[in-house]
N, C-alpha and C positions, 0 to 999 in steps of 0.2 A: 456508357461509357466501362469502359472493363479497366480493371485496376486488377492488382498482384498484394497479397498481404508475407512477405518473407520472414515467418517466424509465427511459430501458434498458440504463447502463451499466452500467458491472461493481455497483454496490452494489443498483442498480433489476433487476435480471435475475437474480441469483441470490437476490433474497430472490423474486420471483415464481417463477421455482422449483420451488424448498423450501418454500412454502405451499404449490405446488398436489401438492407431494410427500404434504405432511401433509396431502391431502384437499381442500383448498381451491379456488375457481371462480375464478382471476384473470385477468385482465383486466391487459397491461402497454401500456401507450399511451406512445408516442415520439411526437414531429412534422415526423422526421424519416423517407419515407416508404419512399424505399429500405431504410433498415433494417429497418423493421419487416417489406416484404418476402424482408429476407434471413433474420429471425426466424423468419417464418411457415414456411419452409421448413426449422426446424431448423438455420442455421447461422448459430454463435454467434461476433459479431466478434472477438474478444478470446481469448484463453487463458488458459485458470484450467481446472484437472483434474478430471475428471467432469461438469464444466457442459453440457457438447453431448450424451453423456448423458442427463441428469436435463431438460433441454429437449424432446429428442425426445418422451420417455416422456411430460411433462406435456404435448404436442401429441396426438399416441399417445392417452391417456388419456381426452382432451377436457377437462381441466383449463388447461390451460393457451393462452391464444391472447392475438391483439397487436393494434394499430388504432394508426391514426395522429390517429383523432377522437376532443376530448377530454369533449365529449360522452357520446360511448358510455362512457367509461372513469368519468365522474361516474357516469352513470346506473345501471353497473354496482355499484360499488362498496358497499359499508355501511361498507368504510372505505377510507381512496384513504391510498394511501403517496406523500408526496412524497418521491423518490429522482433531486430533479435535482444540478445542478452549482453549486457555491459556490468559483468559484478565487480566487483571491487575489488585492488591486487590488495597487498600487505600493508603495500604503504597508503591506499584510501582512493589512491586515482582508479576512475574506470577503467577496465579490460577491454581493450576492442578486437580484439583479436577476429570476434566473431565479426561486427561490422564491417572490416577488411576481408575478412573472405568470403563475406553476400558479394562486398563489391568486387573482389576478383572475377567471382562466378559471373556476375550478372555482365561482367566487359569481356568477358569469355564465349558468350551467348548471345549476345547486343545485336539487332540485324536493322535495326529504324529507331525513330526518335525515340526517347527515351523518360519522365521524367523520377528520375529517384529521391524520394521521401523519406528522412531517418523520424520514424513515429519515436524507437532507443534515444529515452533524455543519454545525448551521451555531452564531452563537455567541448568547448570554446575553442574553433580549430579543426573538429571532425568533418566535417564538411568540404573544408577546401581537402584532409585531408584523402576522404572518398572520391572527391576529383583528379587530385594527383594518382588514388591507387588504378579507381576505374581506365582512368587516359594511359597509366602506361601498361597496360595490361589486354589492351583492346589487340585484335588482328589485324584491323583495318578500323580506318579512324569512321566514326558511328558520332552522331552528335547529341547531344542528352544533357540535361540539366540536373542538377542538387539541390534539394528543396529540403528545409527543416522544418518541419509541422508536429512541433512536439505535444504531444498528448496531456489533460491532465483529467485523469479518471483515476474516481475515487472506487477504488475494492468495498465493495457492496451499494455502491451506487452507478455505476458504472455504466450503463446503457443510458439514466436519463442523464450523465455526465456527458456521453456522445451528443443525444438527440435536443439537447438542450442546455450547451454550452455559456458558461459565462465569457467568451471571447474563445476565437481560434486562432492562433498565433500563424503566420507563415513571412519564411524566411531565404529569400532566394533575390539574385542578382538580375532573376530574366523575366521581362516581362509579360511574354510569352508561357514557362511554367508558371507563374504566379493565375493568369488568364486558364490554364488548365485545374490549377489546382482552387479558384474560385468555381469554376464549372461545376467541378463536384462536388463543392462543398454548399449548390445553388437552395437546397432545402431549409437551409437554415439560413438563408433570407427572410424564409418567410415569417419566421418568428425576431428577426431585425437584431439578430447575433453580433454583433463588432466582429470586425475582423484586425490584426492587427499585422499590415504588411511591414514587413524591414531586412536586411541583410542577413544573410545567415548566421554569424556570430549573436548579431541580435539576437536570432529570434531563438541560438542558442541557450544564451545567458537568463533570458527572460524562464527557462523550467526554474533553472536553479537555483536562482533570485528568488523565485515563490516558491518552490519548496525550504528554500532555508529560512524565510522571511517565517512560513506557518511554521515551521520544527522551531524555531529562537517564540514565536508567543507560547509557545507548550512549555517549551524552558523555562520562559518569565515567569510563566504561573504556577509552576509550579517550586520555583522560591520562593515568589510569595507564599506557598501554601504553609509552605514548612514556619517562616518567617511569622503565619498569621497563629496557629499553634505552638508558637513559643511567646506572641504574644494576648491567643485567647479571642483574638479575629477568628471569621470566619469568611472563610475564601472564596465561598458562592455567593455571598453579597458584597465579596469587597468586586468578584468579575462579573456580575451582574453590572455593577456601580459604572468599573469601567467601560463595559461594552454599549452598555447604552451610552454612551458618547462615540457619535460614529465616526471620528477621526482610529476611532480601533474598531470598531466592530466584536460581537459577539462570539464571535467563530475560535473555534482555538485556545477557547481561555476555559478547561474545565481541568482542574487539576486531576492528578494520577499518576501511576506508574513508569509517565515517559513513554513517549512515544516511541513507532517501530513500523515493521513494514516492511516491504522494498526500495522506499523512494526516500525516505527522509532521512534516517540515518547513512546510506550510502553517495545519496547526493550534498548530503553536508561533507560528508567526508574528503567528493571528487573536486567540490568547489574549494573545501581546503587547500588540498590538494595544488590545486589552475592557482590561488595568491600563491603561495606557495612557490611555483615555478614564474610567476610574472615577477616577482619581489616583494608583492603586497599581501602580510599575512591575513585573513583573513577576522582578527581578532572576535567580531561578534558569531560570525557561524562556528568557530573554536570553541567559544563556551560553551553555545546552544546545546554543543556534541558533551560537553566534562560534562554539563549541568546532566544531562539527562542518564547517563553511563549511572554519577552521584545519587540519582532517583530514585535510583532499584535496589542499590542500595542501602539507603533510607527506606523503603517497602518493608523491605528483610528485618531492619532493626525494629520498624514498627511492629511486624512481627512477631517478633521475636517478645517486645517487652508487651506486650495483651499476650503473652502468652506466660512470663516468666518464664519463658526463656525453651529453647526446641528439641532440645538432646530427649527424645523416647513421645514429643506431642505428636498426634494426628492430628494433620489436618487436611479439609475437604477445599479443591480447591474449583471454584466455577467459571468456565471458560479461559480459554487455550490459545486461539489466535488473537494476532495482535488486533484485533476490531471487527465488531460483530460482523453479521453479515458474511463471512467470507471465512476461508478453512487454514488463509495464507498464516505459518507461521514464522518468517523470517521475520526475524530481530523482533521476538514477541514477547514482551515485557516477564509474559505469562513463564515461558520457559525457563529463564536468566533466574528470575524469582524460586519458582520451582527447582532446579539444578544446586542451589545457594542452599537455599531450605532443606534437603534430601541430607545434602555435604552437610550441617549443624545438625544434624540427627533428626530430622524431623521426619516420618512418615507421609507422604503424601497421595490423596487421592485426588482424581481431578476426572470433571466431566466436561464434555465442550459436544455444543446439535454437529458440526458439521468438522471439526480439526483431531474427535478424539485420536482416530488411528492411525494419523502421519505423525502425531507427537507419539505416542506410545512408543512407536518407531522411533525418534529421534531422540529421545529421552530413556534411557536405561533407568528403573529402577519406580518410574511413577506407577500408580495403580489404578488404573482407567475403568472408572462410572459409567455405568447406563445413563443415569436420571440425577437430580439431587438430588434425591431422596439417598440415594446408596453414597454418595458423593460424605451425606451425612453425615451418616451412620458412624456412631464410635467416634466421630473428630473432637477434637476440642477445641476449634474453632470451623468456619464457613471463611474463607476470603475470597468475592468477589471482586475476579482480575478479567472479565470483559462483560460491558451492558446489554448480552444478548436481549432482549425481547423479556423470554421465559423466564429471566432470574430479576424480570422486575419489578413479579406479585409475585414475590415468595410468600408460603403458605408456613410461617414461620412456627404458628401451634406445632403442625407436626413436623419441622426439623428441631422444633426444641426437643423434641417427644422420642426421639433419636439420638442426637450429643452427646458427648459426654458431659461435654463444657458449651451453655450457652453464648457461645459469640460472636456476633458477625462484622471481619473486619475489611468496608468497605471499599476497594482501591478505587473506585468509580463517580464516588457520593451518589449513588445512586437512589437511597435512602437519607429520606429525613428523619433525623435519627429518635422522636420523638415516637414514631410509631414502629420500629425497633425494643423499643426499649419499653412499650409497652408488652409488647410479650414477654417479659423476660430477660430479652437480650442483653448484654453487653456490648455497646457500639462503635467502632472505631473505625475512624471517615480520614479523610486528608485535609490537609487547611481547620479542620474543625476541629472542637472540642469535642475529648471521650466522654460518649452519655455510659451512665452505671442503670439497671435498672433501679426503676420506682422502689 
């Protein structure tokens, strides 16, 4: 089978490279000619473990190619995946202008039957909108079907998520289109992947409902963490006790500075807007977003309290990306927190294994550090913001010798307090008692 993927951002490129690994002939299209030139050389413009190698393999075996010409992509693919951005508008609703633009482009160049599948996260009703856009812009009537095939890729483990997904969702009213999509995903039948086949609006809603629920779990445990601190309880033990209940599950119950990234904040806002337009306010989703914003403010208060004030303090920040194994800084808690710390008079130096260069462009005033030791030198505190593996086994003896004050503020609860305090550090975490050195 031959497919095309429109958009070579995170979702589009992972989708294209993974389908090529399935043995499909894939053409990825983007209107950014410079980006396409880089990709043709195997140069992936963002960090995702294993993706550079997978792209190189697909190119080398002749199953993955790139173009800046939409007509080539439309001609090439029996299935055309739309994987363009749907950024939030000021009111939180999803901006579908890129999706509509692609739809008009496909309409003008389509010469035979196509399955047009949305991979982008789009609000309920987008499938019907896309159907109308394409139909109204065709120069002559060509049969096509619109399918909703939402992605569930976690940054940092996207390839594994694609190759071994929890489920594949296919939304369509066309038996022909469903048969084509099932054939495309045939390799997953070997590992007994569940397939959810439904109508387009339901498939579109599944993605939003899933992300909103996961975001709510994070906001819930962060509220519990604050209560634990005030009541003298340990949120990690609380989360473990909750998570062992199979009705709840242990994932997304890690207290911290709040969620970020390209999905949860944007999708919550879009779901709230959908509810407003439908006359049904999404109160739980709205509350999850509010709690997430408040959590960042709580972290700033926590840091200020540990230091006895921020004015003139020097802070070393470990990690900037919103999660480990990615360079994605979209809605990253670290950036918002670092910006506010500097506004309140602190000097912030930061180190991140993948996102440092971009972060220094985005946030004026932050001091880039090339390693953990440089971030610690002369610091009044180290703030662990992102749980990269290299931050899980810090050399506390060395770090203490470099710091002005030995304080570790662990906003990801990576460490056990006794392990840190035995080296003479004061240890501050989230939802657990602060511990002073023995």
